[in-house]
Each structure stands twice: as C-alpha cells, then as structure tokens.
C-alpha positions as a LaTeX table, in Angstrom:
\begin{tabular}{lrrr}
\hline
Residue & $x$ (\AA) & $y$ (\AA) & $z$ (\AA) \\
\hline
Met1 & $-33.01$ & $-56.77$ & 26.86 \\
Gly2 & $-31.35$ & $-53.50$ & 25.40 \\
Asp3 & $-27.75$ & $-52.92$ & 25.24 \\
Glu4 & $-28.60$ & $-50.22$ & 27.58 \\
Gln5 & $-29.75$ & $-52.57$ & 30.46 \\
Ile6 & $-27.14$ & $-54.85$ & 29.86 \\
Gln7 & $-24.09$ & $-52.23$ & 30.20 \\
Glu8 & $-26.08$ & $-50.93$ & 33.29 \\
Met9 & $-26.02$ & $-54.48$ & 35.14 \\
Ala10 & $-22.33$ & $-55.01$ & 33.96 \\
Met11 & $-21.42$ & $-51.79$ & 35.75 \\
Glu12 & $-23.72$ & $-52.69$ & 38.88 \\
Glu13 & $-21.87$ & $-55.85$ & 38.99 \\
Ala14 & $-18.05$ & $-54.23$ & 38.97 \\
Ser15 & $-19.23$ & $-51.35$ & 41.74 \\
Ala16 & $-19.90$ & $-54.64$ & 43.75 \\
Arg17 & $-16.93$ & $-56.35$ & 43.62 \\
Ala18 & $-15.12$ & $-53.51$ & 44.06 \\
Pro19 & $-15.40$ & $-52.85$ & 47.64 \\
Ser20 & $-14.52$ & $-56.66$ & 48.13 \\
Lys21 & $-11.42$ & $-56.60$ & 46.38 \\
Lys22 & $-10.49$ & $-53.62$ & 48.58 \\
Trp23 & $-11.53$ & $-54.92$ & 51.71 \\
Gln24 & $-9.60$ & $-58.38$ & 50.89 \\
Trp25 & $-5.83$ & $-56.05$ & 49.53 \\
Leu26 & $-6.78$ & $-54.72$ & 53.16 \\
Phe27 & $-6.78$ & $-57.89$ & 55.10 \\
Gln28 & $-3.83$ & $-59.02$ & 53.28 \\
Val29 & $-1.77$ & $-55.87$ & 54.74 \\
Phe30 & $-2.84$ & $-56.43$ & 58.41 \\
Gly31 & $-2.58$ & $-60.00$ & 58.27 \\
Phe32 & 1.23 & $-59.33$ & 56.72 \\
Leu33 & 1.99 & $-56.51$ & 59.43 \\
Gly34 & 0.46 & $-58.90$ & 62.01 \\
Phe35 & 2.75 & $-61.33$ & 60.90 \\
Val36 & 6.13 & $-59.14$ & 61.09 \\
Ala37 & 4.75 & $-57.73$ & 64.55 \\
Val38 & 4.37 & $-61.07$ & 66.07 \\
Ala39 & 8.04 & $-62.26$ & 63.96 \\
Ile40 & 10.10 & $-58.98$ & 66.00 \\
Ala41 & 7.97 & $-59.90$ & 69.02 \\
Ala42 & 9.52 & $-63.51$ & 69.36 \\
Val43 & 13.04 & $-62.15$ & 68.57 \\
Val44 & 12.85 & $-59.64$ & 70.79 \\
Tyr45 & 11.69 & $-61.18$ & 73.87 \\
Leu46 & 12.45 & $-64.98$ & 73.26 \\
Pro47 & 15.33 & $-65.92$ & 75.61 \\
Val48 & 16.98 & $-67.74$ & 72.97 \\
Phe49 & 18.58 & $-64.17$ & 71.99 \\
Lys50 & 19.68 & $-63.43$ & 75.80 \\
Leu51 & 23.36 & $-63.14$ & 75.51 \\
Glu52 & 24.89 & $-65.35$ & 77.81 \\
Asn53 & 28.49 & $-65.83$ & 75.74 \\
Ile54 & 30.57 & $-62.30$ & 75.79 \\
Glu55 & 33.68 & $-63.40$ & 74.49 \\
Val56 & 36.68 & $-60.88$ & 74.93 \\
Lys57 & 40.29 & $-61.76$ & 72.77 \\
Glu58 & 42.76 & $-61.86$ & 75.89 \\
Thr59 & 44.30 & $-58.55$ & 76.01 \\
Ser60 & 47.42 & $-57.60$ & 78.46 \\
Tyr61 & 47.27 & $-54.02$ & 79.55 \\
Val62 & 42.40 & $-53.02$ & 79.97 \\
Pro63 & 41.02 & $-56.16$ & 81.39 \\
Lys64 & 37.92 & $-57.67$ & 80.16 \\
Glu65 & 35.31 & $-56.20$ & 82.68 \\
Asp66 & 36.95 & $-52.10$ & 81.49 \\
Ile67 & 35.99 & $-53.66$ & 77.69 \\
Met68 & 32.55 & $-54.85$ & 78.39 \\
Arg69 & 31.78 & $-51.49$ & 80.47 \\
Ile70 & 33.11 & $-49.63$ & 77.50 \\
Ala71 & 31.45 & $-51.69$ & 74.85 \\
Gly72 & 27.85 & $-51.42$ & 76.93 \\
Val73 & 27.61 & $-55.29$ & 76.83 \\
Tyr74 & 26.60 & $-57.15$ & 79.67 \\
Lys75 & 25.23 & $-60.81$ & 79.93 \\
Gly76 & 21.16 & $-61.25$ & 80.29 \\
Gln77 & 21.21 & $-58.32$ & 77.18 \\
His78 & 19.33 & $-59.06$ & 74.39 \\
Met79 & 21.87 & $-59.38$ & 72.06 \\
Phe80 & 20.03 & $-56.99$ & 69.22 \\
Gln81 & 19.97 & $-54.49$ & 71.70 \\
Val82 & 23.69 & $-54.06$ & 71.35 \\
Glu83 & 24.46 & $-52.05$ & 68.57 \\
Thr84 & 28.10 & $-53.16$ & 66.98 \\
Asp85 & 28.85 & $-50.21$ & 65.11 \\
Arg86 & 28.19 & $-47.83$ & 68.66 \\
Ala87 & 30.56 & $-50.32$ & 71.01 \\
Val88 & 33.48 & $-49.96$ & 68.26 \\
Gln89 & 32.96 & $-46.08$ & 68.64 \\
Asn90 & 32.84 & $-46.35$ & 72.29 \\
Leu91 & 35.57 & $-48.67$ & 72.71 \\
Arg92 & 37.91 & $-45.98$ & 70.55 \\
Lys93 & 37.75 & $-43.43$ & 72.50 \\
Asp94 & 39.59 & $-45.27$ & 75.11 \\
Leu95 & 43.29 & $-43.75$ & 75.01 \\
Arg96 & 44.41 & $-47.77$ & 75.95 \\
Ile97 & 42.52 & $-48.97$ & 72.56 \\
Glu98 & 43.65 & $-48.63$ & 69.31 \\
Gln99 & 41.30 & $-50.37$ & 67.15 \\
Ala100 & 38.06 & $-52.94$ & 68.30 \\
Ile101 & 35.92 & $-55.42$ & 66.73 \\
Val102 & 32.49 & $-56.15$ & 67.97 \\
Lys103 & 30.15 & $-58.68$ & 65.97 \\
Arg104 & 27.34 & $-60.65$ & 66.71 \\
Lys105 & 27.70 & $-64.71$ & 67.30 \\
Phe106 & 24.40 & $-66.24$ & 67.38 \\
Pro107 & 22.20 & $-67.49$ & 68.87 \\
Asn108 & 23.53 & $-65.86$ & 71.92 \\
Gly109 & 26.65 & $-64.66$ & 71.94 \\
Ile110 & 29.06 & $-61.51$ & 71.54 \\
Tyr111 & 32.94 & $-61.56$ & 70.37 \\
Ile112 & 34.66 & $-58.67$ & 71.01 \\
Glu113 & 38.71 & $-57.99$ & 69.99 \\
Val114 & 40.26 & $-55.04$ & 70.43 \\
Glu115 & 44.13 & $-54.00$ & 69.91 \\
Glu116 & 45.54 & $-52.13$ & 72.68 \\
Arg117 & 47.72 & $-48.92$ & 72.52 \\
Arg118 & 51.02 & $-50.57$ & 74.11 \\
Pro119 & 53.53 & $-47.86$ & 75.96 \\
Val120 & 57.20 & $-48.33$ & 73.99 \\
Ala121 & 59.02 & $-45.78$ & 75.61 \\
Cys122 & 58.64 & $-42.75$ & 77.74 \\
Val123 & 60.74 & $-39.36$ & 77.75 \\
Ala124 & 60.67 & $-36.60$ & 79.68 \\
Cys125 & 59.09 & $-33.50$ & 79.84 \\
Glu126 & 58.70 & $-30.46$ & 82.14 \\
Phe127 & 56.65 & $-31.93$ & 85.18 \\
Gly128 & 58.10 & $-35.54$ & 85.04 \\
Tyr129 & 57.96 & $-38.06$ & 82.15 \\
Leu130 & 55.05 & $-39.59$ & 79.71 \\
Asp131 & 54.51 & $-42.81$ & 78.08 \\
Leu132 & 54.17 & $-42.97$ & 74.46 \\
Asp133 & 52.57 & $-45.42$ & 71.96 \\
Arg134 & 54.11 & $-46.45$ & 68.75 \\
Lys135 & 52.41 & $-43.87$ & 66.58 \\
Gly136 & 53.83 & $-40.95$ & 69.67 \\
Met137 & 50.65 & $-40.54$ & 71.63 \\
Val138 & 50.96 & $-39.81$ & 75.28 \\
Leu139 & 49.54 & $-42.71$ & 77.25 \\
Asn140 & 50.82 & $-41.84$ & 80.78 \\
Ala141 & 52.36 & $-38.73$ & 82.42 \\
Tyr142 & 53.48 & $-39.25$ & 85.96 \\
Arg143 & 56.22 & $-36.64$ & 88.47 \\
Val144 & 58.64 & $-39.53$ & 89.45 \\
Arg145 & 59.50 & $-42.75$ & 86.74 \\
His146 & 58.07 & $-46.11$ & 87.84 \\
Leu147 & 59.43 & $-49.67$ & 87.66 \\
Gln148 & 62.00 & $-49.39$ & 84.03 \\
Thr149 & 59.99 & $-51.69$ & 81.86 \\
Ile150 & 60.37 & $-49.49$ & 78.60 \\
Pro151 & 63.11 & $-47.60$ & 77.49 \\
Leu152 & 63.41 & $-43.65$ & 78.28 \\
Leu153 & 64.19 & $-41.70$ & 75.47 \\
Thr154 & 67.12 & $-39.33$ & 76.41 \\
Gly155 & 68.83 & $-36.44$ & 74.52 \\
Ile156 & 64.95 & $-34.82$ & 74.11 \\
Glu157 & 62.58 & $-33.24$ & 76.24 \\
Ala158 & 59.00 & $-32.93$ & 75.18 \\
Arg159 & 57.05 & $-29.83$ & 76.08 \\
Asp160 & 53.43 & $-28.70$ & 76.48 \\
Leu161 & 52.10 & $-32.39$ & 75.61 \\
Tyr162 & 49.22 & $-34.24$ & 77.97 \\
Ile163 & 47.46 & $-37.50$ & 78.19 \\
Gly164 & 45.97 & $-37.93$ & 74.34 \\
Asp165 & 48.13 & $-35.34$ & 72.73 \\
Thr166 & 50.68 & $-36.89$ & 70.11 \\
Phe167 & 54.28 & $-36.42$ & 69.49 \\
Glu168 & 55.16 & $-35.06$ & 66.34 \\
Asn169 & 59.14 & $-34.66$ & 66.64 \\
Glu170 & 60.42 & $-37.19$ & 63.81 \\
Gln171 & 63.49 & $-37.69$ & 65.63 \\
Ile172 & 61.20 & $-39.18$ & 68.53 \\
Leu173 & 59.13 & $-40.90$ & 66.02 \\
Leu174 & 61.32 & $-42.44$ & 64.00 \\
Ala175 & 63.05 & $-43.78$ & 67.61 \\
Leu176 & 59.20 & $-45.49$ & 68.14 \\
Gln177 & 58.94 & $-47.00$ & 64.63 \\
Tyr178 & 62.04 & $-48.61$ & 66.05 \\
Leu179 & 61.19 & $-50.13$ & 69.39 \\
Ala180 & 57.34 & $-50.80$ & 68.23 \\
Pro181 & 58.41 & $-54.47$ & 66.94 \\
Leu182 & 60.22 & $-55.31$ & 70.10 \\
Asp183 & 58.50 & $-57.13$ & 72.48 \\
Glu184 & 57.39 & $-56.50$ & 76.11 \\
Thr185 & 60.37 & $-58.87$ & 77.26 \\
Glu186 & 63.15 & $-57.60$ & 75.06 \\
Leu187 & 61.68 & $-53.68$ & 75.25 \\
Ala188 & 61.88 & $-54.21$ & 79.37 \\
Lys189 & 66.15 & $-55.03$ & 78.61 \\
Ile190 & 66.57 & $-52.04$ & 76.96 \\
Ala191 & 67.55 & $-48.97$ & 79.37 \\
Glu192 & 67.96 & $-46.01$ & 77.04 \\
Met193 & 67.89 & $-44.72$ & 73.66 \\
Asn194 & 70.23 & $-41.76$ & 72.92 \\
Leu195 & 69.15 & $-39.06$ & 70.87 \\
Ala196 & 71.14 & $-36.57$ & 71.23 \\
Asn197 & 73.19 & $-36.59$ & 68.27 \\
Pro198 & 70.38 & $-38.15$ & 65.05 \\
Arg199 & 73.06 & $-39.50$ & 62.84 \\
Tyr200 & 74.82 & $-41.29$ & 65.86 \\
Val201 & 72.08 & $-42.98$ & 68.03 \\
Val202 & 72.81 & $-45.36$ & 70.84 \\
Val203 & 71.05 & $-47.95$ & 72.65 \\
Arg204 & 72.24 & $-48.45$ & 76.01 \\
Thr205 & 70.52 & $-52.29$ & 77.53 \\
Thr206 & 69.97 & $-53.04$ & 81.54 \\
Asn207 & 73.65 & $-55.05$ & 81.35 \\
Ala208 & 75.33 & $-51.88$ & 80.49 \\
Ala209 & 76.11 & $-52.59$ & 76.41 \\
Glu210 & 75.37 & $-50.47$ & 73.86 \\
Ile211 & 73.69 & $-50.95$ & 70.65 \\
Arg212 & 75.15 & $-48.51$ & 68.18 \\
Ile213 & 72.41 & $-47.42$ & 65.77 \\
Gly214 & 73.64 & $-44.90$ & 63.62 \\
Ala215 & 71.01 & $-42.88$ & 62.03 \\
Leu216 & 68.08 & $-44.32$ & 62.31 \\
Glu217 & 67.29 & $-45.50$ & 58.76 \\
Arg218 & 67.25 & $-49.56$ & 57.14 \\
Ile219 & 65.01 & $-49.30$ & 60.55 \\
Glu220 & 63.83 & $-52.94$ & 59.98 \\
Glu221 & 67.14 & $-54.68$ & 59.66 \\
Lys222 & 68.32 & $-52.66$ & 62.78 \\
Val223 & 65.15 & $-54.34$ & 64.51 \\
Lys224 & 66.22 & $-57.64$ & 63.46 \\
Leu225 & 69.70 & $-57.35$ & 64.79 \\
Thr226 & 68.51 & $-55.85$ & 67.76 \\
Lys227 & 66.47 & $-58.88$ & 68.85 \\
Ser228 & 69.28 & $-61.12$ & 68.45 \\
Phe229 & 71.55 & $-58.96$ & 70.37 \\
Leu230 & 69.10 & $-58.95$ & 72.89 \\
Gly231 & 69.35 & $-62.41$ & 73.77 \\
Asp232 & 71.98 & $-63.43$ & 76.43 \\
Gln233 & 74.76 & $-62.89$ & 74.43 \\
Pro234 & 78.07 & $-62.01$ & 76.68 \\
Ile235 & 78.94 & $-59.11$ & 73.70 \\
Lys236 & 79.51 & $-55.69$ & 75.11 \\
Phe237 & 78.41 & $-54.04$ & 71.84 \\
Ile238 & 77.51 & $-54.03$ & 68.38 \\
Asp239 & 78.11 & $-51.35$ & 66.16 \\
Leu240 & 74.77 & $-51.17$ & 63.48 \\
Thr241 & 76.53 & $-48.00$ & 61.36 \\
Thr242 & 77.43 & $-49.48$ & 59.06 \\
Ser243 & 75.80 & $-51.87$ & 56.51 \\
Ala244 & 78.11 & $-54.40$ & 57.08 \\
Pro245 & 77.45 & $-54.76$ & 61.01 \\
Phe246 & 80.30 & $-55.23$ & 63.43 \\
Ile247 & 80.11 & $-57.91$ & 66.27 \\
Pro248 & 83.35 & $-58.02$ & 68.54 \\
Ala249 & 84.42 & $-61.19$ & 69.89 \\
Val250 & 82.87 & $-62.08$ & 73.08 \\
Asp251 & 86.22 & $-60.93$ & 75.36 \\
Glu252 & 86.99 & $-57.77$ & 73.18 \\
Lys253 & 86.68 & $-54.65$ & 75.52 \\
\hline
\end{tabular}
C-alpha cells in the first residue's frame, strides 16, 4: 500500500470521526441546558421558597400593612419574585419613609426595615400649619392645629411650601437640628420655640418654664442640657446663653 493510499484512508477516518465529535458536543450542551432548566423550574415551583415569614421592624408612624403593600411583598409570593432593589425604591418614594432595607431570609422569608420621617416641629403658613421633619421636609399640612405633640416654631412663617417641599431657611434648619435628638415624650413637653431673635432663641415648655437657648450654636451641648431640664424638675428656667449654663435655685422666681 502506497503512501498516498495511507493518507487517503487517514483523511477518511478523520472525516468520519468529526461528525461524531460534533454531535457529542451538541448533546453535552443540550444536556447542560436541560439540567439548568430543571434546576430553575425546581427553584420557581418548589413550595419551600414561597413567602411564609415577612418580618417588618417595628415602626411608630407607618403601619406594617402599608410597608408591605408599598414594597410589593405578600405571603404566598415566590421570594425570588421580590426585587429587593425595586422594593427599596418604592418605599423611599413614600414621604413618611427616609431610608429602607429589604433583604431575603432563606428559605422563605423577607426582612424589611424602614427609617421613618418623624415630625419634630410645626410652623405657621399662609393657610394654616405645616409639620416638618428633622431635615425641613413638609410631612403634613392642615388648617387647624391638632393636639399639641410637637413644638410650634414662632417668630417666623413659611410661605409657598407644600407637602414634599423642603424648608431652606437656615434658622429653621438649626432649630430642627436642636429638636431632632429629642424623643416623642420630650418633644411633647415643649410648647413653643421662639425664633424671632436669632441671637436669643427661647424655648417654652408646656408648664410655662423657659429654656433660654440664645444663639443656635453648641447645639449638641445644649440638647444634652435640655434633655436634663425636661425631667420632672421644679425649675422655672434655665439659661444656656453662656458657656456656663445658669440654673436658678428651685424657689427662685
């Protein structure tokens, strides 16, 4: 047998093996895709991944049902149908919510935590009153002031502001910075914060005592002293206008 015949036989054998290898490769690809499809179907349809536990961290203002509805999360939903990023965006669109966290808890749970925008003061406007959060955002507007639970900012008036707008007055923002660290019980003890004189701001409590703030500076220090003063102490006033706060004797008028 000559060299030419040997070469022809080798080429024929190689060409016969080529289709076999090609089909073998295709079978492997289809087999892998089939396995992936089965795995996906198992994840999608297995009842173990149906939401049974929706945990919402306790809130003060926004009901749990509202949070779940806004986030688009409900029991019986497949947990992989919950787009956590989209749920966070939806929650942050609500004016009552400042920040949100949504995450999966395997095998069948979702955890939701929100940071609420809470009103810390109200201010008079041309048509009534506005509730403001710590950053000056208007959370609510009404004609007649409701039951006093937050301080009224006096000596200044808001104009052309509506729900969702943000107050940009520097004096107001400083006042809110002072009030924001106070909790609901402490805020409820403050009836008024007078801002008419920026160098001599005065806070009046519901029992007619005064906290003489002075200029809105050294705010963190003044907040700590205010929290102490708002306890059940029979004191008529406290003067925070100097670096050494003056607290009169209990019987001083």
